Every structure is written in C-alpha cells, then in structure tokens.
FIVO-241539 format. One record per residue (C-alpha): residue number from 1; x, y, z. Coordinates in steps of 0.001 Angstrom, whole numbers, plus 524288, in hexadecimal, padded with zeros to 5 digits. Layout:
BEGIN
{rec NUM,{X,Y,Z}} ...
END
This chain:
BEGIN
{rec 1,{D3465,1DE94,D822D}} {rec 2,{D356D,1D2DE,D8E59}} {rec 3,{D3227,1DED2,D987A}} {rec 4,{D25A0,1E3F1,D8F12}} {rec 5,{D2317,1D63E,D8EB4}} {rec 6,{D22EF,1D5BF,D9CDA}} {rec 7,{D1B4B,1E064,D9F05}} {rec 8,{D0FE0,1DDDE,D94FA}} {rec 9,{D0FC2,1D1A1,D9C5F}} {rec 10,{D0F26,1D5CD,DA8F8}} {rec 11,{D04FE,1DFD1,DA75F}} {rec 12,{CFC9D,1D78A,DA03B}} {rec 13,{CFD93,1CE00,DAD7B}} {rec 14,{D0443,1C477,DA69E}} {rec 15,{D0B92,1BF8B,DB1FD}} {rec 16,{D0E3D,1B157,DABDA}} {rec 17,{D13EC,1B7BF,DA04C}} {rec 18,{D1C38,1C1C9,DA6C5}} {rec 19,{D2197,1B6AB,DAE25}} {rec 20,{D24CF,1AD99,DA35E}} {rec 21,{D2B59,1B96B,D9D54}} {rec 22,{D333A,1BCF3,DA798}} {rec 23,{D3787,1AD90,DA776}} {rec 24,{D3BAE,1AE58,D9A45}} {rec 25,{D43CC,1BA29,D9AC6}} {rec 26,{D4894,1B29D,DA900}} {rec 27,{D4C68,1A846,D9D3B}} {rec 28,{D54DE,1B1DA,D973C}} {rec 29,{D5B9D,1B708,DA31F}} {rec 30,{D5EDA,1AA91,DA6BD}} {rec 31,{D64F9,1A624,D990A}} {rec 32,{D6D07,1B411,D9B4B}} {rec 33,{D70FC,1AEBB,DA97B}} {rec 34,{D73AE,19FAA,DA431}} {rec 35,{D7CC0,1A528,D9933}} {rec 36,{D8447,1AF8D,DA2B4}} {rec 37,{D86F3,1A3F9,DAA1C}} {rec 38,{D8A28,19B56,D9F4B}} {rec 39,{D80CB,1907E,DA1B5}} {rec 40,{D7B47,18886,D96A3}} {rec 41,{D6ED4,184A0,D9699}} {rec 42,{D658D,17E15,D8C03}} {rec 43,{D5EF0,1898B,D8560}} {rec 44,{D537F,180C5,D809B}} {rec 45,{D4F72,17EF3,D8E43}} {rec 46,{D51F3,18B3B,D9381}} {rec 47,{D4427,18EF1,D9AA3}} {rec 48,{D4376,19682,DA573}} {rec 49,{D43BE,18B4C,DAF52}} {rec 50,{D51AF,18514,DAA00}} {rec 51,{D562A,191E1,DA920}} {rec 52,{D5248,195BC,DB5CF}} {rec 53,{D58CE,18A31,DBBE9}} {rec 54,{D6487,18C30,DB43E}} {rec 55,{D65A8,19989,DB948}} {rec 56,{D63F6,19475,DC794}} {rec 57,{D6FDC,18C4F,DC670}} {rec 58,{D7843,196EB,DC1F0}} {rec 59,{D740D,1A26D,DC757}} {rec 60,{D72FC,19CE2,DD60F}} {rec 61,{D7306,1AA18,DDBD2}} {rec 62,{D66BA,1AC02,DD700}} {rec 63,{D5F29,1A08A,DDE3C}} {rec 64,{D572C,1AA58,DE614}} {rec 65,{D5260,1B0C5,DDAAB}} {rec 66,{D4C4A,1A5DD,DD44C}} {rec 67,{D47FD,19FDC,DE267}} {rec 68,{D3E48,1AA8D,DE1D3}} {rec 69,{D3AA8,1AB4F,DD3F3}} {rec 70,{D366E,19C5F,DD65F}} {rec 71,{D3070,1A0D3,DE4C1}} {rec 72,{D291B,1ABFC,DDE39}} {rec 73,{D23C2,1A469,DD229}} {rec 74,{D1EF0,19886,DDC9E}} {rec 75,{D18C7,1A185,DE6CE}} {rec 76,{D0877,1A12B,DE47D}} {rec 77,{D092A,1ADAE,DEBD6}} {rec 78,{D0F50,1B577,DE288}} {rec 79,{D0BB7,1B9B8,DD68C}} {rec 80,{D0F5D,1BCC3,DC7CE}} {rec 81,{D1451,1C90A,DCD5D}} {rec 82,{D1BFF,1C5E0,DD76C}} {rec 83,{D21CA,1BC0E,DCED0}} {rec 84,{D2549,1C338,DC34C}} {rec 85,{D2C1A,1CE6A,DCE36}} {rec 86,{D3540,1C34D,DD03B}} {rec 87,{D3814,1BDDA,DC396}} {rec 88,{D3BC0,1CC43,DBFCE}} {rec 89,{D43F6,1CFFF,DCAA7}} {rec 90,{D4B7D,1C223,DC9AB}} {rec 91,{D4C0D,1C425,DBA70}} {rec 92,{D5229,1D335,DBD60}} {rec 93,{D5CA7,1CE81,DC740}} {rec 94,{D60B0,1C2E4,DBEB9}} {rec 95,{D622D,1CACF,DB33D}} {rec 96,{D6A9A,1D53B,DBD02}} {rec 97,{D7399,1CC2C,DC4BF}} {rec 98,{D7396,1BE4F,DBDB4}} {rec 99,{D81E2,1C3E6,DBA2B}} {rec 100,{D8608,1C7C4,DC76E}} {rec 101,{D9086,1BF6C,DCA0D}} {rec 102,{D9528,1C4E5,DD7C7}} {rec 103,{D8827,1BE11,DDC03}} {rec 104,{D8953,1B277,DD46B}} {rec 105,{D981D,1B002,DDB69}} {rec 106,{D920A,1B356,DE94E}} {rec 107,{D886D,1A972,DE736}} {rec 108,{D9397,19FD5,DE26E}} {rec 109,{D9CE0,1A394,DECAF}} {rec 110,{D8F8B,19E31,DF54F}} {rec 111,{D8EC3,192AF,DEEF5}} {rec 112,{D9CA6,18ED5,DEFE8}} {rec 113,{D9D00,191DC,DFDEE}} {rec 114,{D912B,1883A,DFFD6}} {rec 115,{D99FE,17D9A,DF7D1}} 
END
C-alpha cells in the first residue's frame, strides 16, 4: 500500500509529500532497528530526527549513509529527485544490512583499537 502511495505521489510530482512518506517509512525502520538492538526510546517523542539520532549512535557503521542523506538534502544544487533517490537507496540498504553482525563487529574492533 505504501508503495502505491509513493508511486501516486511521485506521478503527481508531489515530491515533498514523497519525502515525508519516506521519512515516515524510515521511522518504522528505525524503530525496528532500535528494537533489534534492545535500545529503549520514548515512543511519545519518537519523530524522525530523534529516531535517526538514536540509530546513528547505535549503528556507527552507517554514519557515512547518514552524512550522505544530510549532505544531499542540504545541497542547493540537488533536486528533489536526487534526495528521493538517496533516501530510497539508503532505506533499502539499512533494511537489508542492519542485522549484519559481521559488519558491526568489524566496526567495533576498529573502535577498540582506537581506544
């Protein structure tokens, strides 16, 4: 159903609405990711920004992805389509990779080495 909504909004060139819908999808994914890590959060205050900050903290291997999303949204040379593309690809990547413990453990080893 959400895919149909995305397609309809996209076909209507309602790009800001597409971005808002994608961010709501991210909220659901972020909640899933936090539950996977047993991270508690205040569900009453769980908006996109708050959840994204918690995910950044608990999934340091994805910091580059968050930086790319932020840079794409802030760059005035990028279009809505550029930002939507980055959001979609990042969402699919997070959905596929957040349970991949080997990548997480590799990052944790790097952190231990630095300390």
